[in-house]
N, C-alpha and C positions, 0 to 999 in steps of 0.2 A: 520258738521265736517270740519276741516280746511285742508289746503294743505298738511300738514305733515301726517295727518291721511290718506288722500287719497293716498299719495305716499307709506305709509306703506302697505295699502291694495293692491296697484299695485304690490308690491314686495312680497306679500304673507306673510307679517309679521304683528304682533300685539304687542302692549306694554303689559308687565306683569303688575300686580298690583304693585304699588310702594312698594319695599321691606322695611320692618321695621328694624330699627337698632338692632344690636345684642348685644349692650352694652350701656353704659351711654353716648350717644351722640344723636344728632338729624340728620335726613336724609339730611336736607338742611337748609341753612340760607340765607335769602334775606336781602340785604343791598342796599336799593334804587333799582336801575335797575340791580344790580349785584346779581346773584344767585350762591352760593357755594354749590355744591352737594358732600356729603360724598362719600367715595370710595364704589363702587358697585362691588361685587364679582361675578365671573363667575358662573352662574346657569341658568338652563332652566327648562322647565316644568317637566323634569325627576329628578331634584335636582341639587346638586352642580356639577360643572365641575372641577374635580380635576386632579392633576398630575404635573409633572415637565418637562418643556421644556428642551430638550437636553438629556432626559432620556427616558420618557415614553409618551410624548406628541409631536406630529409633529407640525411644524410651521403652517401648514394649520389648524389643530385642535385648536391650540392656537389662531389663528386669528378668528376662529368661536367663541371661548370663549370670546374674546374681543368684538365681535359683540353683544353677549348677554349682556355684561356689558354696552355697548352703549344703548341698549334698556332699561335697568334698569335705566340708567342715565336720559333718556328721560321720563321714567315713573315718576321719582322724579320731573323733571321739570314740567310735566303735573300736578302733585299734588300741587306743589308750586304755580302754576298759576290757581288754582281752576278749573282744568279740561280743561283749554283753551290753548292748545299748540300753537295757533296762536300768543300768547303773546311772544313766543320765537323769539328773534331778531337775536342772534348771539351765536354760540359756540365760546367762547373766548379761553379757554385752557383746554386740557386734560392732565392728568398725569397718565400714565399707569405703573403698576408694574407687572412683569412677574416672576412667580415662575420657577427658572431655575438652571441648574448646573453652577458651577463656570466658565466653559469654553464656555458657550453658549453666543453668541454675536449678535443674530438676534432679539433682543427685538423690534426694530422698525418694523420689518415685522409682528410680532405678534400684536402689537398695531394698525397697519394699518387696522385690522379688524374693529376696532371702528371708526377710522378716515374716512375710505372709506365709511362706512355706514352713518356717519354724512353728508358727501358731497352728497352722493346719495339721501338722504332725503331732504336736505336743500339747495343744491347748494352752492353758495358763502357764505351764512350765516352759512354753516357747516364747512367752512375752519377755522382752529384754530391753535394757538401755541400749542406745545406739548413737553412732555418729555416721554421717554420710558426707564424704569429702571429695571434692574435685581435684584431679591431678592432671598435669600437662602430659604425662606419659606414665605407663605402667610396664612392668617387666614383660619382655617379648611382645609388646604391643597389645596385650590383652585389654578387653573392654572393662573388666571389673576384677577387683581383688578384695577379699573380705577375710578378716581375722576375727577370732572369737574367744570369749571367756565363758566357761561352763562350770556348773557345780555338779560333781559326781559323788557317788558313794562307793 
């Protein structure tokens, strides 16, 4: 196991199996050393993490949902790298979507759940460019969806 897996274990976390696409798209596309990972929706072992920030989901719970999205993103990276997460060199960019009310303006605090985890696990290689966007609805009513761009070897 590589450093990332060791750090996951230290944090009491594990990666889920790479989620399968829910429609007519692929979970990731590799273009040379650039890996594009499709949006990963908030879910945990208990199922989908649903709800709307600013109505029935707290910022703290939204950040936890984003953290689960980050784990799913890393699971897709692991799958794209034939099970070898040590091939991950850099998190380049995350784009986070937050299911929220029209007056909710704390999307960055929600997506911090994913960003903070990437840095916790990868150090400087986890620092990335980012967007945090509010959405009136997300697929299947999930609270958060995040897509990512990664550099791999």
